[in-house]
Steps between C-alpha positions, in 0.01 A plus 500: 500500500770737638413571865163314466629215730618757761158667497316174537711386784467837680118465490503125585729541799282781638193284509707213650615720788151638539353145513753391769453807707124454490551152643700616793388863557156645564427777255185606685638538849869589455626846433533580127859621542599165649334316212661728240844486649490125544368451144764724360786310685369153388437621150843642448668187641290262286567726200876463539463111495281492192679767299858380555477209243403755236810699594713192455372413156530868388866497629584184316357649178707817548810292561428314167472834310835613644662171410372520139594868454848463645823336382666219705629620840398849406421736783169666463492789750532351848424138398702238327284310246526157363593389147239593245247231427367421154162442661256778482383637834117464523325750722315329788123544509526664839784745392506820706639799311821664627466752778174368640635238743764719682228762574253228604744336734605839662130579568414157637814444708527846658129514573515157668802613705323817606212285616701247696743734674300810555123498437389149619689512841331830570154362388547202730542717804207715378277202454574359849473838669202544733485872438161672447611757240727495196743733672520279801562188289774674293663623826491137634643357174779759490605421857499124440708533186742757634745226613445306177571785271762646728713184492510501118575873480786458759653218301467681168639823650797320660566342158496835325735658745743209465500531122542877518804497724675190351712602200509148369129509414370701205144377458269652254122538553424186297735300705337619826175402345635152419633460853146583641347244262764236597427568874127446447551190281742348759242536777241351261719208390571408866132458561433356150724196550334422834153507348604325183663208690172440673279525195711279276432203734163578656316569171570160336448329841162674563377379158621145557324492847200648330453170323477320840141550633577360837784747545286801401221399727735443801660843435152662475400343840839643637414843362149484649630442849760784471249737340229430766762608769571813308128562444424459870790732587380760242147488645628541859731788398206667326281467795762657731554795261129552458453504882768772519325695222168474693659645810650782304174568326316512840754734649521752220158656434402636158573865608856422586771633252630150454155352424578517124793271552288251689238509224775425245605199709137379524467516127780245467338254740282208373133589452377279797737684733398847372135411572592373848700812579262745357503811707193650653436833332287619802787437740640848457748611767768763490862383552721653764835623364647472844443126515788283404306185446447552129727304264756707316505538123825297495328204667212527259743486200643179651156357549396593149802306369415204706139497379604504133743212554263290714198539266713412195644193664171379629329538157794328336495198732120467451528496117803263505308260725209479261740450205684224690173325588403489130849367409481226766139397395613482141802289570296260713253480205790410273612223734150359514440525121824324398323163554169603341372242256285748309802723424298818577632752753260544780525800743393487860395860486383731230740770391469832698586691187269517190645279233570627141257341264768442233728323753207305639406386147850370414632407845238237571516261801656240269772729371563623853553136622749422221692814563505502883521127561705376198676771294590770741741298717690387189503855361643630828770229499606579139506872571699436820764311290517780240539765775770297682686472172492880461621531858799273441589694188481834686716372795758363248503826304527719815811304598668512148380806318830682563673241278522636144744248351359245498143638542347287783176696574228306312292814454797671326543193279137505397511866415829487305374209290187695410708814432707325232183437300327822612184306604348791677177318606715231669720766664202689647326178609824370662561832670136538616468154648840545682432836650131400564613192696745704699233763571243231605756344744577846656151658489318192624730504804402865561135406475547197739722636781347643809681704763268447796224751443740772382499385136237259355357493147155342535287422198119569455558880572626452849849655481544827701645818361828447669571166354393612154742785506779280647463246219527793247828596662628142489408462134677819397812408689511141383412533126808704370760255653282212382518630136878560533538154629302357203716700252804351670364150471441557126834678454326805363680711770848611381621494859453124498577414135811724497417599135501858388173455304200709486308468834132489546324822566431380856867446592597834338260676739644305794849627410832314511540323831875495446509827683481281814710210394475310829113490443511434127770230512425365845161538659289482181677183388564290814214595734229335276677164555356518854170393338629135513520503884164670527342239265642214710374664827152547346493141366566359851259757657767626740344838541157345562645263763682782676189704525311194625764442766471862605131459561360643170262230386605373151382209292758231552395146418696315782412754780272407790378860501398476145301181558317653792406806291384284210266306742372826640443645156315186394255530778450875432418416139253221607337738736454773236373244251226375744421862564466578124286184451253596774464854357431357153251258640323773683474713186382206293223415747381858497511515128318169418126497423296308757770447757472825698129439572549152631845474661378628831208263513715207401764588763232515774339173383840326482598606849159384630535153335860470608402453859259215410711276264768256613620384153856638459465554125169683549652709782784608265262579224280720731807687629593581145144612412496725813755706316270556191443348164876502418603346831576154352686667210715685757601193670608368169719799445670443840567136387639620166751732660648205694508278188855605407570197275170536298407145584136589601544284800549564868634291783346524851745754630427732200125432540493598866714814436259602226211466733680701769611775254129532390405519874274182485390389847585138449691301760761238419280203536233643274768585245635145514149360448434731199846413361436124537165533318658659192829287512326199361814322377689560820783680325525777758398767248173632366397669172379830616313580179286193570477591868361847416252364248365258763487785752273693273134519615266274299254659264168385346448432127288818467783717639760340281290560190443873576879531552562343167259744334699788642824336373365450153392862483855617583659242273410667168741285298356178644836336549447431875740768616421862594767751396525879486374503146184307612422765760495789245130606463386280782675658805512877510834607637431876474312514836786359688642762746870431402411528135320840562794652690756370237676248715408201279432443138197315378710183448633521856139520633410193296802321626421577857141390440628157365745456788205476737397172328847381400654201668728613795766270370500617142407863447533522123223746406291203368202366696385144433157346581648330810640827636181681439307227679741498796456869560117491497507191729614747776230752407242214506592404852360836623154454344252256638243455234551410127242758394682784669837394347357477146331848539840644625691348199237621253507857637883500526564377142166614338412149391 
C-alpha cells in the first residue's frame, strides 16, 4: 500500500476541485486559461489539506523507528530521540516512502506561490482588460500590475541591500528563502484569523437557524427584496450600456478601421440587442479621416470592458432571481405541509429540472415529508451543536497551543494519546477532521463574502473570471499558514513543541522560523488569540450592525429596515407565484383535450348570461366560467394561497381579498350575501372546498356517466385513483412538444397531465373520481347539449 493512499487522494482531490469549479465557473463561456489557472490553484490548496494528515502519520512512524533504533537520550543526527520502546513499530497503511513527501511539498508549495504572487494577479488584469488583441490585453495587464510588482521588488531589493551592507547579518540562501516564506505566511495568517473568527461562529449558527423554517423564510423574503433592487439596477445599467453601443455602432460604419472592434463588442452583447442593433449592409458610406467625431480606440476599450461587466452582472442577477424564487416557493411549501394530515409532501409547482428516476423512486412524497417537516430540523440542530463544540475546542486550542507543559491544546492531547499506541487510523482521522473543519471555516467565508461587485463567488456558473482568479489567490495565500497553524495546534511543529524531534516533511520545507525570532516566538503564537475577540464580535453581529447603520442593508432581526424589506420581499414572492400559476393554467388549458375548442364559446355564453342574472352565486359562477373550464379551479388556487394555516376555511376579509386578487367583479354587498349563504352556522368562516363544489355547474346523469367511463379507462388498476402508472399505454406522451425537444421526460408529461385534473389544494400526482368530475364540470358548462358533450368525450378518450 506504500504510496497508494497518496495516489488515491491526488485523484480524488482533483475531481473535488473540478466539481466545485464547475458549480461556480462556466466552462463553456469562460476562457480556458482562466479555468485551468483557477482549477490548479484550488486543486493545490485542497491537496495540501488532504495530504497533510498522511504526512503526520508517516512522521510519527519515522519517529517510532528512530526511538526503537536509538539508545536513551542518544542523538541521532540532528534529532534527539526518545527512549527505545519494546513495542514494535507498525507501518501505517498510508505510509509514504522517504524522499517522496519533500519533493511533493516543494512542487505543490512553490507552484501555488507562483500562482498567487505572479501569475494570477496578471491574469486578473488580463481578464478584466477591454483590449481587442492579446498584445493589447497583455500591455494593459503589465501597466496595471507595474505598481503591484514594483512595490514587492522595492521592498525585497531594500532588504537585500540592508543585509549586504550590515556585517552582523550573514544569511545563507536557504535562510533568505525561509524569510520569504515567513513573510508570505505572516500576511496569510493575518487574513486567516479574521476569516476563521467569522466562520467558527457563523457556520454553527447558520445550521441552527436552518432548523427554524420561519427564520429561513423571512431571510429569503429579505434576500428577494435586495436582489430585486440589484436586478433592476443591473437591467438599467445594461440598457444604458447597450444604448451607448448602439450609438457607437451607428457612427462607425463597417468600412471604418475600428469596425472590427465594434463587431467584437457586439458579439459580447445579448442576442436580442444584437438583433436590434443589426447594421444595414447596404448602408455603405466612406468615413472621413478629417472628422473628429469618431470614438477613439481607447474609448472603445473602455466600452468593451463595460459591456463584459454589465452583461455578466445582468445574467447573474437573472439566474439568482429564479433560484431564489424556487427556494422561496419550496420554503412556503414546507410551512404549509407541516400540518398535513396525509403526511405526504405536496409541491405548489412542478420542478423546473427533470428529476432523477432513482431519486424519484426512493424519495417519495411521504419520505420527503418526514425529512423536510420532521427529521431535517432535528438533524440541523444536532449538527449545529457538534459544530459549535468543534468551534469551542478550536478557540480554546488557539489560545493555549503555546503551552507545552502542561499540554493544554486539546488537539495536541488527542494526537499525543494516539501516538503512544501508534493508532494511525485514529491519528489520520483526528488530523483530517481538525484541518478539514478549520478549512471549512476559512474557505466557506471566502465563498460567502462579497466586496460590492468587485469580488463575488456566485453559484450556478455565474462567477466572473476576475472573482474566480481572486479566489484562487486567496486560497493559495491562506492554505500554507492554515496548515502551519494546524501543526502548531497539534504540537507537530517543533517551533511550538520546543522539541528537537523529526519534523514533518511539510515543516521541513517551510524552514525554521527561528531565523526571525520575533515572528516565530511572537506573532505566530499570540496573534491567533485574536480569534476570541472576532468570535465575540461575530456572535453579537457587530459587523452586520455596523454595515446596517452605514446604509448597507443587512438582515438584522430587530431592525425596522429589515422588517420593511421582509414585507416587500413577501409581496414580490406572492406576485411571482400568481404569475407562475397563471402561466401554468394557460399551458394546461391549451394542452387539455376538449377544452381549447369550447373555452371561447363558454366565455362568450357566460358573459352574455352574466348581464341577465341577479343571483349573486350564479353571477360569481358565470364570472369564473368566463375565464374557461379551469376558472373555478383558479379561484380555488387563489384561496389556497391565502390559507396559511391549512385550515381550509376563510373569513370574510380573506374571502373578499381572494375575489379581488382573482379580479372578480363582485361588490361588497354581493360578497356579503354570498358569504352569508355559505356561512350556515354563523361562525364567520366558510369551508372553501364546499364552496367551490357548490359553485361547480350542475351536470346531467348522462354527462356524469360518460365522464366516469373516461375515468375508468384511465384507472387501469381499478383502485379509484389515477396515477402515472395508470397512464402508461393510455396517454401517449411522445407527441408532447416538451418531450420532443427534450425539456421533459415521459413521467413529467404524465405528471403535468394529471395536474390538470388534480385538486388545487392537494396536487399529489393522484387524481380521484371527485377531482376528475370537478374538472369536466367546467368543460361541461361550455357545451349546451348532452349529445355533443358525449360525442366530444368519446372522441377525446376513444371510448
